[in-house]
C-alpha positions as a Markdown table, in Angstrom:
| # | Residue | x | y | z |
|---|---|---|---|---|
| 1 | Unk | -9.2 | -98.2 | 22.6 |
| 2 | Unk | -12.0 | -95.6 | 22.6 |
| 3 | Unk | -14.6 | -96.2 | 25.3 |
| 4 | Unk | -18.1 | -97.1 | 24.3 |
| 5 | Unk | -20.7 | -94.4 | 24.6 |
| 6 | Unk | -23.4 | -97.1 | 24.8 |
| 7 | Unk | -21.6 | -98.5 | 27.9 |
| 8 | Unk | -21.3 | -95.0 | 29.3 |
| 9 | Unk | -25.1 | -94.6 | 28.9 |
| 10 | Unk | -25.8 | -97.9 | 30.7 |
| 11 | Unk | -23.4 | -97.0 | 33.6 |
| 12 | Unk | -24.7 | -93.5 | 34.1 |
| 13 | Unk | -28.4 | -93.9 | 33.3 |
| 14 | Unk | -28.1 | -91.7 | 30.2 |
| 15 | Unk | -31.3 | -91.5 | 28.1 |
| 16 | Unk | -30.0 | -88.9 | 25.5 |
| 17 | Unk | -26.7 | -87.7 | 24.0 |
| 18 | Unk | -26.2 | -84.2 | 22.6 |
| 19 | Unk | -23.9 | -85.0 | 19.7 |
| 20 | Unk | -22.4 | -81.5 | 19.4 |
| 21 | Unk | -20.0 | -79.6 | 17.1 |
| 22 | Unk | -18.9 | -76.0 | 16.9 |
| 23 | Unk | -19.1 | -74.1 | 13.6 |
| 24 | Unk | -16.8 | -71.3 | 12.4 |
| 25 | Unk | -18.6 | -68.6 | 14.3 |
| 26 | Unk | -18.5 | -70.5 | 17.6 |
| 27 | Unk | -22.1 | -71.5 | 17.5 |
| 28 | Unk | -22.7 | -74.9 | 19.1 |
| 29 | Unk | -24.9 | -77.3 | 17.0 |
| 30 | Unk | -26.4 | -80.5 | 18.2 |
| 31 | Unk | -28.6 | -83.5 | 17.6 |
| 32 | Unk | -30.4 | -85.1 | 20.5 |
| 33 | Unk | -29.7 | -88.8 | 20.1 |
| 34 | Unk | -31.5 | -91.5 | 22.2 |
| 35 | Unk | -29.0 | -93.8 | 23.9 |
| 36 | Unk | -30.1 | -96.9 | 22.0 |
| 37 | Unk | -28.9 | -95.2 | 18.8 |
| 38 | Unk | -25.5 | -93.8 | 20.1 |
| 39 | Unk | -23.5 | -96.9 | 19.1 |
| 40 | Unk | -24.3 | -96.3 | 15.4 |
| 41 | Unk | -23.5 | -92.6 | 15.8 |
| 42 | Unk | -20.2 | -93.4 | 17.4 |
| 43 | Unk | -19.3 | -95.5 | 14.4 |
| 44 | Unk | -20.8 | -93.6 | 11.5 |
| 45 | Unk | -21.5 | -90.1 | 12.9 |
| 46 | Unk | -24.7 | -88.0 | 13.1 |
| 47 | Unk | -25.7 | -86.4 | 9.8 |
| 48 | Unk | -26.0 | -82.7 | 9.4 |
| 49 | Unk | -26.5 | -80.3 | 6.5 |
| 50 | Unk | -23.2 | -78.3 | 6.8 |
| 51 | Unk | -24.7 | -75.2 | 5.0 |
| 52 | Unk | -27.3 | -74.9 | 7.7 |
| 53 | Unk | -24.6 | -73.8 | 10.2 |
| 54 | Unk | -21.8 | -71.3 | 9.7 |
| 55 | Unk | -19.5 | -73.2 | 7.3 |
| 56 | Unk | -18.4 | -72.2 | 3.8 |
| 57 | Unk | -20.6 | -74.8 | 2.2 |
| 58 | Unk | -23.7 | -74.9 | -0.1 |
| 59 | Unk | -27.0 | -76.7 | 0.1 |
| 60 | Unk | -25.7 | -79.0 | -2.7 |
| 61 | Unk | -23.0 | -80.4 | -0.5 |
| 62 | Unk | -23.4 | -84.0 | 0.8 |
| 63 | Unk | -24.1 | -84.7 | 4.4 |
| 64 | Unk | -21.6 | -83.6 | 7.0 |
| 65 | Unk | -21.1 | -86.2 | 9.7 |
| 66 | Unk | -20.3 | -85.3 | 13.3 |
| 67 | Unk | -18.4 | -88.2 | 14.9 |
| 68 | Unk | -18.7 | -88.0 | 18.7 |
| 69 | Unk | -15.4 | -88.2 | 20.6 |
| 70 | Unk | -16.0 | -90.5 | 23.5 |
| 71 | Unk | -13.1 | -89.0 | 25.5 |
| 72 | Unk | -15.0 | -85.7 | 25.5 |
| 73 | Unk | -18.3 | -87.0 | 26.9 |
| 74 | Unk | -19.8 | -85.0 | 29.8 |
| 75 | Unk | -22.9 | -85.9 | 31.8 |
| 76 | Unk | -25.0 | -82.8 | 32.4 |
| 77 | Unk | -24.9 | -82.2 | 36.2 |
| 78 | Unk | -28.2 | -80.3 | 36.1 |
| 79 | Unk | -30.0 | -82.9 | 33.9 |
| 80 | Unk | -28.3 | -86.2 | 34.6 |
| 81 | Unk | -30.1 | -88.3 | 32.0 |
| 82 | Unk | -28.5 | -86.3 | 29.3 |
| 83 | Unk | -24.8 | -86.3 | 28.1 |
| 84 | Unk | -23.0 | -83.8 | 25.9 |
| 85 | Unk | -20.3 | -85.0 | 23.6 |
| 86 | Unk | -18.0 | -82.9 | 21.4 |
| 87 | Unk | -17.6 | -84.2 | 17.9 |
| 88 | Unk | -15.3 | -83.9 | 14.9 |
| 89 | Unk | -16.8 | -83.2 | 11.5 |
| 90 | Unk | -16.2 | -85.3 | 8.4 |
| 91 | Unk | -17.5 | -85.1 | 4.8 |
| 92 | Unk | -16.9 | -87.4 | 1.9 |
| 93 | Unk | -14.9 | -89.8 | 4.0 |
| 94 | Unk | -12.4 | -87.2 | 5.2 |
| 95 | Unk | -12.1 | -84.6 | 8.0 |
| 96 | Unk | -13.8 | -81.3 | 7.3 |
| 97 | Unk | -10.7 | -79.2 | 7.4 |
| 98 | Unk | -12.6 | -75.9 | 8.0 |
| 99 | Unk | -14.2 | -77.3 | 11.2 |
| 100 | Unk | -12.6 | -75.7 | 14.3 |
| 101 | Unk | -12.1 | -78.8 | 16.4 |
| 102 | Unk | -10.5 | -80.5 | 13.4 |
| 103 | Unk | -8.1 | -77.6 | 13.0 |
| 104 | Unk | -7.1 | -77.7 | 16.7 |
| 105 | Unk | -6.7 | -81.5 | 16.7 |
| 106 | Unk | -4.4 | -81.3 | 13.7 |
| 107 | Unk | -2.2 | -78.7 | 15.4 |
| 108 | Unk | -2.0 | -80.6 | 18.6 |
| 109 | Unk | -0.8 | -83.6 | 16.6 |
| 110 | Unk | 1.8 | -81.5 | 14.9 |
| 111 | Unk | 3.0 | -80.2 | 18.3 |
| 112 | Unk | 3.1 | -83.7 | 19.7 |
| 113 | Unk | 5.3 | -84.9 | 16.8 |
| 114 | Unk | 7.8 | -82.3 | 17.9 |
| 115 | Unk | 7.6 | -83.7 | 21.5 |
| 116 | Unk | 5.5 | -80.8 | 22.7 |
| 117 | Unk | 2.4 | -81.0 | 24.9 |
| 118 | Unk | 0.5 | -77.6 | 25.0 |
| 119 | Unk | -1.4 | -77.0 | 28.3 |
| 120 | Unk | -3.7 | -74.0 | 28.7 |
| 121 | Unk | -6.2 | -72.5 | 31.1 |
| 122 | Unk | -8.9 | -70.0 | 30.2 |
| 123 | Unk | -10.6 | -67.2 | 32.2 |
| 124 | Unk | -14.0 | -66.6 | 30.5 |
| 125 | Unk | -15.9 | -63.5 | 31.8 |
| 126 | Unk | -19.7 | -63.1 | 31.4 |
| 127 | Unk | -22.6 | -60.9 | 32.4 |
| 128 | Unk | -25.8 | -61.9 | 34.0 |
| 129 | Unk | -28.4 | -59.7 | 32.4 |
| 130 | Unk | -32.2 | -59.5 | 32.1 |
| 131 | Unk | -34.1 | -61.6 | 29.6 |
| 132 | Unk | -34.4 | -58.8 | 27.0 |
| 133 | Unk | -30.7 | -57.9 | 27.2 |
| 134 | Unk | -31.2 | -54.3 | 28.0 |
| 135 | Unk | -29.6 | -54.1 | 31.4 |
| 136 | Unk | -27.8 | -56.2 | 34.0 |
| 137 | Unk | -30.0 | -58.5 | 36.1 |
| 138 | Unk | -29.2 | -57.0 | 39.5 |
| 139 | Unk | -30.6 | -53.4 | 39.9 |
| 140 | Unk | -28.6 | -53.1 | 43.2 |
| 141 | Unk | -25.2 | -53.7 | 41.5 |
| 142 | Unk | -24.3 | -50.1 | 40.7 |
| 143 | Unk | -21.0 | -49.6 | 42.5 |
| 144 | Unk | -18.4 | -47.5 | 40.6 |
| 145 | Unk | -15.7 | -50.1 | 41.6 |
| 146 | Unk | -17.6 | -53.3 | 41.6 |
| 147 | Unk | -14.7 | -55.8 | 41.2 |
| 148 | Unk | -14.8 | -58.5 | 43.9 |
| 149 | Unk | -17.9 | -56.9 | 45.3 |
| 150 | Unk | -19.0 | -59.2 | 48.2 |
| 151 | Unk | -22.6 | -58.2 | 48.4 |
| 152 | Unk | -23.2 | -58.3 | 44.6 |
| 153 | Unk | -21.5 | -61.7 | 44.3 |
| 154 | Unk | -23.7 | -63.2 | 47.1 |
| 155 | Unk | -26.9 | -61.8 | 45.6 |
| 156 | Unk | -26.1 | -64.2 | 42.7 |
| 157 | Unk | -25.0 | -67.0 | 44.9 |
| 158 | Unk | -27.7 | -69.4 | 43.7 |
| 159 | Unk | -26.5 | -69.2 | 40.1 |
| 160 | Unk | -22.8 | -69.0 | 40.7 |
| 161 | Unk | -22.7 | -71.8 | 43.3 |
| 162 | Unk | -24.8 | -74.1 | 41.1 |
| 163 | Unk | -22.4 | -73.6 | 38.2 |
| 164 | Unk | -19.4 | -74.1 | 40.5 |
| 165 | Unk | -20.9 | -77.2 | 42.1 |
| 166 | Unk | -21.4 | -78.7 | 38.6 |
| 167 | Unk | -17.7 | -78.1 | 37.7 |
| 168 | Unk | -16.6 | -79.6 | 41.0 |
| 169 | Unk | -18.7 | -82.6 | 40.3 |
| 170 | Unk | -17.1 | -82.9 | 36.8 |
| 171 | Unk | -13.7 | -82.9 | 38.4 |
| 172 | Unk | -12.5 | -79.7 | 36.7 |
| 173 | Unk | -10.7 | -78.4 | 39.7 |
| 174 | Unk | -12.6 | -75.2 | 40.1 |
| 175 | Unk | -10.8 | -73.0 | 42.6 |
| 176 | Unk | -12.4 | -69.5 | 42.6 |
| 177 | Unk | -15.3 | -67.4 | 41.5 |
| 178 | Unk | -15.6 | -63.7 | 41.6 |
| 179 | Unk | -17.6 | -60.6 | 40.7 |
| 180 | Unk | -15.6 | -58.9 | 37.9 |
| 181 | Unk | -14.8 | -55.3 | 37.1 |
| 182 | Unk | -18.1 | -54.4 | 35.5 |
| 183 | Unk | -21.5 | -54.3 | 37.2 |
| 184 | Unk | -23.2 | -57.6 | 36.6 |
| 185 | Unk | -20.1 | -59.3 | 35.4 |
| 186 | Unk | -18.6 | -62.6 | 36.8 |
| 187 | Unk | -15.6 | -64.9 | 36.2 |
| 188 | Unk | -15.1 | -68.5 | 37.2 |
| 189 | Unk | -11.8 | -70.3 | 37.2 |
| 190 | Unk | -10.8 | -74.0 | 36.9 |
| 191 | Unk | -7.5 | -75.8 | 36.5 |
| 192 | Unk | -5.5 | -75.8 | 33.3 |
| 193 | Unk | -5.3 | -78.9 | 31.1 |
| 194 | Unk | -4.3 | -80.2 | 27.7 |
| 195 | Unk | -5.4 | -77.7 | 25.0 |
| 196 | Unk | -8.1 | -79.9 | 23.5 |
| 197 | Unk | -9.6 | -80.7 | 26.9 |
| 198 | Unk | -9.5 | -77.0 | 27.8 |
| 199 | Unk | -11.3 | -76.2 | 24.5 |
| 200 | Unk | -14.0 | -78.8 | 25.1 |
| 201 | Unk | -14.5 | -77.6 | 28.7 |
| 202 | Unk | -14.6 | -74.0 | 27.6 |
| 203 | Unk | -17.2 | -74.9 | 25.0 |
| 204 | Unk | -19.3 | -76.8 | 27.5 |
| 205 | Unk | -18.8 | -74.1 | 30.1 |
| 206 | Unk | -20.5 | -71.5 | 27.9 |
| 207 | Unk | -23.4 | -73.9 | 27.3 |
| 208 | Unk | -23.7 | -74.7 | 31.0 |
| 209 | Unk | -23.5 | -71.1 | 32.2 |
| 210 | Unk | -26.3 | -70.1 | 29.8 |
| 211 | Unk | -28.4 | -73.1 | 30.7 |
| 212 | Unk | -28.2 | -72.7 | 34.5 |
| 213 | Unk | -28.7 | -68.9 | 34.2 |
| 214 | Unk | -31.9 | -69.5 | 32.2 |
| 215 | Unk | -33.0 | -72.0 | 34.8 |
| 216 | Unk | -32.9 | -69.1 | 37.3 |
| 217 | Unk | -34.8 | -66.7 | 35.0 |
| 218 | Unk | -31.6 | -64.9 | 33.9 |
| 219 | Unk | -29.6 | -64.6 | 30.7 |
| 220 | Unk | -25.9 | -65.0 | 30.5 |
| 221 | Unk | -23.9 | -63.3 | 27.8 |
| 222 | Unk | -20.2 | -63.6 | 26.8 |
| 223 | Unk | -20.6 | -60.7 | 24.3 |
| 224 | Unk | -17.3 | -58.7 | 24.2 |
| 225 | Unk | -18.9 | -55.2 | 24.9 |
| 226 | Unk | -22.6 | -55.4 | 25.8 |
| 227 | Unk | -22.6 | -52.0 | 27.6 |
| 228 | Unk | -20.6 | -49.0 | 26.4 |
| 229 | Unk | -19.8 | -47.7 | 29.9 |
| 230 | Unk | -18.7 | -51.0 | 31.4 |
| 231 | Unk | -15.7 | -53.2 | 31.1 |
| 232 | Unk | -16.1 | -55.8 | 28.4 |
| 233 | Unk | -15.9 | -59.6 | 28.6 |
| 234 | Unk | -12.4 | -60.9 | 28.1 |
| 235 | Unk | -11.2 | -64.5 | 27.8 |
| 236 | Unk | -7.5 | -64.6 | 28.9 |
| 237 | Unk | -5.6 | -67.8 | 28.2 |
| 238 | Unk | -2.6 | -69.0 | 30.2 |
| 239 | Unk | -0.1 | -71.0 | 28.1 |
| 240 | Unk | 2.7 | -73.5 | 29.0 |
| 241 | Unk | 4.4 | -76.3 | 27.0 |
| 242 | Unk | 5.5 | -79.6 | 28.5 |
| 243 | Unk | 7.2 | -82.8 | 27.6 |
| 244 | Unk | 4.9 | -85.5 | 26.3 |
| 245 | Unk | 4.7 | -87.1 | 29.7 |
| 246 | Unk | 3.4 | -83.8 | 31.1 |
| 247 | Unk | 6.0 | -83.8 | 33.8 |
| 248 | Unk | 8.6 | -81.3 | 32.6 |
| 249 | Unk | 7.6 | -77.7 | 31.8 |
| 250 | Unk | 9.6 | -76.8 | 28.7 |
| 251 | Unk | 8.9 | -73.1 | 29.4 |
| 252 | Unk | 10.4 | -73.1 | 32.8 |
| 253 | Unk | 14.0 | -71.9 | 33.6 |
| 254 | Unk | 14.8 | -70.9 | 37.2 |
| 255 | Unk | 17.9 | -69.0 | 36.0 |
| 256 | Unk | 15.8 | -66.5 | 34.1 |
| 257 | Unk | 14.5 | -63.4 | 35.8 |
| 258 | Unk | 10.9 | -64.2 | 34.8 |
| 259 | Unk | 11.4 | -67.9 | 35.0 |
| 260 | Unk | 11.0 | -68.5 | 31.2 |
| 261 | Unk | 13.2 | -70.7 | 29.1 |
| 262 | Unk | 14.5 | -69.9 | 25.6 |
| 263 | Unk | 11.7 | -72.1 | 24.1 |
| 264 | Unk | 9.3 | -70.1 | 26.2 |
| 265 | Unk | 10.6 | -66.8 | 24.8 |
| 266 | Unk | 10.5 | -68.2 | 21.2 |
| 267 | Unk | 6.9 | -69.4 | 21.6 |
| 268 | Unk | 6.1 | -65.9 | 23.0 |
| 269 | Unk | 7.9 | -64.4 | 20.0 |
| 270 | Unk | 5.5 | -66.2 | 17.7 |
| 271 | Unk | 2.5 | -64.9 | 19.6 |
| 272 | Unk | 3.9 | -61.3 | 19.4 |
| 273 | Unk | 4.7 | -61.7 | 15.7 |
| 274 | Unk | 1.3 | -62.9 | 14.7 |
| 275 | Unk | -0.9 | -61.2 | 17.3 |
| 276 | Unk | -2.3 | -58.6 | 14.9 |
| 277 | Unk | -2.9 | -61.2 | 12.1 |
| 278 | Unk | -4.8 | -63.6 | 14.4 |
| 279 | Unk | -6.9 | -61.0 | 16.1 |
| 280 | Unk | -9.8 | -61.9 | 13.8 |
| 281 | Unk | -9.7 | -65.3 | 15.4 |
| 282 | Unk | -9.4 | -64.2 | 19.0 |
| 283 | Unk | -11.7 | -61.2 | 18.6 |
| 284 | Unk | -14.1 | -62.4 | 16.0 |
| 285 | Unk | -17.1 | -60.0 | 16.0 |
| 286 | Unk | -17.8 | -56.4 | 15.0 |
| 287 | Unk | -18.5 | -55.8 | 18.7 |
| 288 | Unk | -15.0 | -57.1 | 19.7 |
| 289 | Unk | -13.3 | -53.9 | 18.6 |
| 290 | Unk | -15.4 | -51.9 | 21.0 |
| 291 | Unk | -13.7 | -53.7 | 23.8 |
| 292 | Unk | -10.0 | -53.6 | 22.7 |
| 293 | Unk | -10.2 | -50.0 | 21.5 |
| 294 | Unk | -12.5 | -48.6 | 24.2 |
| 295 | Unk | -12.0 | -45.5 | 26.2 |
| 296 | Unk | -11.7 | -45.9 | 30.0 |
| 297 | Unk | -14.9 | -47.3 | 31.6 |
| 298 | Unk | -16.7 | -46.2 | 34.7 |
| 299 | Unk | -14.4 | -48.3 | 36.8 |
| 300 | Unk | -11.4 | -46.5 | 35.4 |
| 301 | Unk | -9.8 | -49.1 | 33.1 |
| 302 | Unk | -10.9 | -51.3 | 30.2 |
| 303 | Unk | -8.5 | -54.2 | 31.3 |
| 304 | Unk | -8.1 | -54.8 | 27.5 |
| 305 | Unk | -5.0 | -54.2 | 25.4 |
| 306 | Unk | -4.8 | -52.1 | 22.3 |
| 307 | Unk | -1.1 | -52.5 | 21.5 |
| 308 | Unk | 1.2 | -55.5 | 20.9 |
| 309 | Unk | 3.4 | -55.4 | 24.0 |
| 310 | Unk | 4.5 | -57.8 | 26.7 |
| 311 | Unk | 5.7 | -57.5 | 30.3 |
| 312 | Unk | 6.2 | -59.2 | 33.6 |
| 313 | Unk | 3.3 | -59.3 | 36.1 |
| 314 | Unk | 1.5 | -56.2 | 34.8 |
| 315 | Unk | -2.1 | -56.5 | 33.5 |
| 316 | Unk | -2.0 | -53.4 | 31.2 |
| 317 | Unk | -0.2 | -55.3 | 28.4 |
| 318 | Unk | -1.3 | -57.8 | 25.8 |
| 319 | Unk | 0.9 | -60.5 | 27.3 |
| 320 | Unk | 2.1 | -60.8 | 30.9 |
| 321 | Unk | 4.4 | -63.3 | 32.6 |
| 322 | Unk | 2.7 | -63.7 | 36.0 |
| 323 | Unk | 5.0 | -66.5 | 37.2 |
| 324 | Unk | 7.6 | -69.0 | 36.1 |
| 325 | Unk | 7.0 | -71.3 | 33.1 |
| 326 | Unk | 3.9 | -69.7 | 31.7 |
| 327 | Unk | 2.5 | -66.5 | 30.3 |
| 328 | Unk | -1.0 | -65.0 | 30.0 |
| 329 | Unk | -2.3 | -63.9 | 26.6 |
| 330 | Unk | -4.9 | -61.2 | 27.3 |
| 331 | Unk | -6.2 | -60.3 | 23.8 |
| 332 | Unk | -9.1 | -62.7 | 23.3 |
| 333 | Unk | -12.7 | -61.8 | 24.3 |
| 334 | Unk | -15.8 | -63.7 | 25.3 |
| 335 | Unk | -17.0 | -64.2 | 21.7 |
| 336 | Unk | -13.9 | -66.3 | 20.8 |
| 337 | Unk | -14.5 | -69.7 | 19.4 |
| 338 | Unk | -13.0 | -72.0 | 22.1 |
| 339 | Unk | -11.3 | -74.2 | 19.5 |
| 340 | Unk | -9.9 | -71.4 | 17.4 |
| 341 | Unk | -8.5 | -69.7 | 20.5 |
| 342 | Unk | -6.4 | -72.7 | 21.3 |
| 343 | Unk | -5.6 | -73.3 | 17.6 |
| 344 | Unk | -4.4 | -69.8 | 17.1 |
| 345 | Unk | -2.0 | -69.7 | 20.1 |
| 346 | Unk | -0.6 | -73.1 | 19.1 |
| 347 | Unk | -0.1 | -72.1 | 15.5 |
| 348 | Unk | 1.6 | -68.8 | 16.4 |
| 349 | Unk | 3.7 | -70.5 | 19.1 |
| 350 | Unk | 4.9 | -73.3 | 16.8 |
| 351 | Unk | 5.9 | -70.7 | 14.2 |
| 352 | Unk | 7.8 | -68.8 | 16.9 |
| 353 | Unk | 9.6 | -72.0 | 17.9 |
| 354 | Unk | 10.4 | -72.9 | 14.3 |
| 355 | Unk | 11.7 | -69.4 | 13.5 |
| 356 | Unk | 13.4 | -68.9 | 17.0 |
| 357 | Unk | 11.5 | -65.6 | 17.1 |
| 358 | Unk | 12.3 | -62.9 | 19.6 |
| 359 | Unk | 9.4 | -61.4 | 21.5 |
| 360 | Unk | 11.0 | -58.0 | 21.3 |
| 361 | Unk | 11.5 | -55.5 | 24.1 |
| 362 | Unk | 9.8 | -56.0 | 27.4 |
| 363 | Unk | 8.0 | -53.0 | 28.8 |
| 364 | Unk | 7.1 | -52.6 | 32.5 |
| 365 | Unk | 5.2 | -49.4 | 32.4 |
| 366 | Unk | 1.5 | -48.8 | 33.0 |
| 367 | Unk | 0.2 | -48.9 | 29.4 |
| 368 | Unk | -3.0 | -47.2 | 30.2 |
| 369 | Unk | -1.1 | -44.2 | 31.6 |
| 370 | Unk | 2.2 | -44.1 | 29.7 |
| 371 | Unk | 1.6 | -46.3 | 26.7 |
| 372 | Unk | 1.6 | -43.3 | 24.4 |
| 373 | Unk | 5.3 | -42.9 | 25.0 |
| 374 | Unk | 6.1 | -46.1 | 23.2 |
| 375 | Unk | 6.5 | -45.0 | 19.6 |
| 376 | Unk | 7.2 | -48.4 | 18.0 |
| 377 | Unk | 4.6 | -50.6 | 19.5 |
| 378 | Unk | 2.2 | -52.1 | 16.9 |
| 379 | Unk | -1.4 | -51.2 | 17.4 |
| 380 | Unk | -4.1 | -53.9 | 17.3 |
| 381 | Unk | -6.7 | -53.5 | 14.5 |
| 382 | Unk | -9.3 | -50.8 | 15.0 |
| 383 | Unk | -12.2 | -52.8 | 13.5 |
| 384 | Unk | -13.2 | -56.2 | 12.1 |
| 385 | Unk | -12.3 | -55.2 | 8.5 |
| 386 | Unk | -8.8 | -54.2 | 9.4 |
| 387 | Unk | -8.4 | -57.5 | 11.3 |
| 388 | Unk | -9.7 | -59.5 | 8.3 |
| 389 | Unk | -7.2 | -57.8 | 6.0 |
| 390 | Unk | -4.3 | -58.5 | 8.4 |
| 391 | Unk | -5.2 | -62.1 | 8.6 |
| 392 | Unk | -5.8 | -62.3 | 4.8 |
| 393 | Unk | -2.2 | -61.1 | 4.2 |
| 394 | Unk | -0.5 | -63.5 | 6.6 |
| 395 | Unk | 0.0 | -66.5 | 4.3 |
| 396 | Unk | 2.4 | -68.3 | 6.7 |
| 397 | Unk | -0.3 | -68.3 | 9.4 |
| 398 | Unk | -2.8 | -69.6 | 6.8 |
| 399 | Unk | -0.6 | -72.5 | 6.0 |
| 400 | Unk | -0.1 | -73.4 | 9.7 |
| 401 | Unk | -3.8 | -73.2 | 10.4 |
| 402 | Unk | -4.7 | -74.9 | 7.1 |
| 403 | Unk | -5.5 | -73.3 | 3.8 |
| 404 | Unk | -9.1 | -74.8 | 3.6 |
| 405 | Unk | -9.9 | -73.4 | 7.0 |
| 406 | Unk | -8.3 | -70.0 | 6.4 |
| 407 | Unk | -10.2 | -69.6 | 3.1 |
| 408 | Unk | -13.5 | -70.6 | 4.6 |
| 409 | Unk | -13.1 | -68.4 | 7.6 |
| 410 | Unk | -12.3 | -65.4 | 5.6 |
| 411 | Unk | -15.2 | -66.0 | 3.2 |
| 412 | Unk | -17.7 | -66.3 | 6.1 |
| 413 | Unk | -16.3 | -63.3 | 7.9 |
| 414 | Unk | -16.5 | -61.2 | 4.7 |
| 415 | Unk | -20.2 | -62.1 | 4.4 |
| 416 | Unk | -20.7 | -61.1 | 8.1 |
| 417 | Unk | -18.9 | -57.8 | 7.6 |
| 418 | Unk | -21.0 | -57.0 | 4.5 |
| 419 | Unk | -24.2 | -57.8 | 6.4 |
| 420 | Unk | -23.0 | -55.4 | 9.1 |
| 421 | Unk | -22.3 | -52.7 | 6.6 |
| 422 | Unk | -25.7 | -53.0 | 5.1 |
| 423 | Unk | -27.4 | -52.6 | 8.5 |
| 424 | Unk | -28.8 | -49.2 | 9.2 |
| 425 | Unk | -28.1 | -48.3 | 12.9 |
| 426 | Unk | -29.9 | -45.9 | 15.2 |
| 427 | Unk | -26.7 | -43.8 | 15.5 |
| 428 | Unk | -26.8 | -43.1 | 11.7 |
| 429 | Unk | -30.4 | -42.0 | 11.9 |
| 430 | Unk | -29.8 | -39.8 | 15.0 |
| 431 | Unk | -26.8 | -38.1 | 13.5 |
| 432 | Unk | -27.3 | -37.9 | 9.8 |
| 433 | Unk | -31.0 | -37.9 | 9.1 |
| 434 | Unk | -30.9 | -34.1 | 8.6 |
| 435 | Unk | -27.8 | -34.2 | 6.4 |
């Protein structure tokens, strides 16, 4: 039986609930609901105009209702009289099939009906920048090789430690924080969990990082490539599949060289087969393709893939197997919608299991140095339009993710691409004004 949010409010001294949902573009929307009204919201949902956020809807559509999931409620560690609660969207008495959390919830149910419990962990990277977004916030952070820089990390101790303390308080099992490969860039890691829990935590994490950064007079960005000369923001995801009790790792096989079972290889086969088609989900913005197809950065490497290859413990490929019973999918970037990231890797993995797909040849070379010698490796899309076309042509993936979602997502992304094409950039003026 679902717990009562009203009781949660009384136990914790909550005055307000943020009834929150995530739209197709990953934007978090919310209504601030006083605790005395949360019982009605839990039963009937908070009303929204769906067209007012990034959904394929019109102003004529009836109210969309966001039903808070009481299992996903989180008390804000930095504002304890407020709680955030992820919600599922409904319209006309049914689930809104294009809503990202609904898509993920349905795929998790499908996996569970096959006796599969998908567990994941994410590694979101972000920059701490100045308020106007023109530069990193720490003028002393200028090292050519800034990864794990001790001095630069400790200059941002107040921000990073407050975020980490919050995650520890929430019981997420935070275990490390570091300065990443770009100047001004950081990563924070917490324990893996069931895919829906990870998606909710990922969504809340982005909100929390931005909020606490603003509290310190800084701005946090998860933009894939905010600076041309610096490494971009990735969001690697570690994937494993367990039995329903969560005790036996179905991907683990001690007799295999890499510690992967046949099911693990088949699941990986689905990721490899559909990687190019699902790139528009994992790398959803125009800017995304400046990260996965970038030249070497000032640190010497982009740390992003541009071909569909897999390997053992080698970070230059799209997928690596760093240890037994799991693999790391390194394609997604900081702009990824937390729910669509999980949905895409589950959809592709289930298709891989159903088709007993082979992941193809394993390559152990340095892809940044010798990748050009692999003649048959499929390249990732060069831009958002190419990615949209690849997804548009992959009807099997559409069906697995849901036709209503796939149609809506493509419609909204087409509008976004057209808006980008109509934009006149400074590069065009600088290079073609005298044409």
